[in-house]
N, C-alpha and C positions, 0 to 999 in steps of 0.2 A: 504494500500500500504506500502511496506517495504521501509524505508528510510535508506540510507547508510550515514555514516559520510564521510566527504571529504577524510579522510585517507583510507576508505574502498572502494572507488569508483574505478571501473576498467577503465583505460584509453581507450578512444574511439578507438585509433589505435590498441590496443591489441584485442579488440572485432573484428575489421575488419580482423586482421591477423588470428585470430582463425576461423572465418567464411571461409576465403580463404583456410585454411588448411583442414577444414572439407569437402570442395567441391573438392579440388584437389587430395587429397590422394586416395579416392576411384577410381577416374578416372585413376590415375597412376597405381594402383594395378590391375585394370581391364585390362590394357594394357599388363600385363604379364600372360595372360590366355592361353598360349600355341598356339596362332595364329602364323603361319609362312608365309613368303612370298611365294606365289604359284600361278600359272596359270594353267588352264585346257582348252586348245582350244577345240572347238566343235569336231574336227576330232580325238581327243585323248580320248574321253569318251569311256571307256571299258564296254559296256553293256553286261550283262550276265543274264540268267534266275535267277529270285529272289528266286524261290522255286523249290526244286527238283521235276522233273516230270511235271513242268508247264513252257512252253516256251512262254506263252502269256504275262506275267509280267516280264519286264526286268529292272534291276537297274544298275547304274554306280555310283561309289563312287566319290564324290567331296572332302570330308574330313571326318575324323573320321572312326568309325566302327559301323555300324548300329546294329550289333548283340550284342554289348557290352556297348556302351555309346553314347555320343553326336555325331551327324553325319549330313552331308548334302549329299543328294542322289538324283540323277536324276532318273526319272522313265519313262518307255515307255509302252504304251498299244497299241494293234492293233486297227484299225478302228472298230467301232461298237462292242466294248467289254465292258462287265460289270462284276465286281467281284461278288462273292456270298456275302450275308450279312455276316459281320464280325465285330470284335472289335480288338482294340490294347490295350496292357497293359498301355501304356503311351500316353500322348498328342503328337501331331505333327502338323506342319503347312505346307502348300504347295502353290505353285504358278504355274499356267498353263503357259507353254511356247509355245506349238504348239497344234493345233486341238481345239476341243470343248469338254468339260467334264461336268459331273454332279457329285454331291456327296450327294445323298439323305440320310437323316437321318431318322431312325425309320419308314421306309416304305413310306416316302413322295412320292406321285405320280406325283408331279409337281415341281421338284427342278429347280432352276435357271440354265441356260446354262452358263458355265464358259469358257470364251474365253481367248486367250493369255493376260497375265497381271492380270488375276483374281486370287483371293486368297481364300483358305478355310483352316479351322482348325478343328481338331477332338480331342475331349477330350478322355482320356483313358476310356475304357469301353463303349463308345457310339456306338450302333449298326448302321451300315451304309453300303452302297455299294459305289464304285467309278467306274465311267464309262467314256469311250471315246465314245461320241455320234456322232462324225463326220465321214465322209466317208474317212478321211485321219487319219493316226496314230496320237496319242497324246503323248506329252511329258510334264512332270512337274518336279518341283524341290521341294523336301520335306526336312524338317530339324527339328531336335528335340535335346533336351539336354539329352534325355534318349534313351535306346535301342528301336528298332522297331521289332514288331512281328505281326503275322496275325493269328487270332483265328476265324474260321468259326462259324457262329450262324445261327439259323433258324428264 
């Protein structure tokens, strides 16, 4: 064990102050990450087809730009709809808001039913489908720190 002379000892309060600074500065810096005060009432969501020529998948932007960077996006699927198998270049996370959904990975034949309040995440490159398995349309909220894309797979 290293022993310090009394003249080399660090005062206890200096150690505490340093610990507080180490904990507070990252939190203060995180608060300047470009978040602005904003609301988006349900009736103001501007849903539009997510992909040219496909009116089944509709997205409404909450924040960011899903084609370029970090984003939060509402999605809507019609009742009893399933995407083809596909991958995304980047990870994303999602929460079911309305309806019942599944998100089978790698051909899983018995995925769990995801009801409102349920969560799923997809890692970049993971082959999966996403489905609305209810008799009513589904809505979800997805978010990512990276752009969103859709690449069909077999």
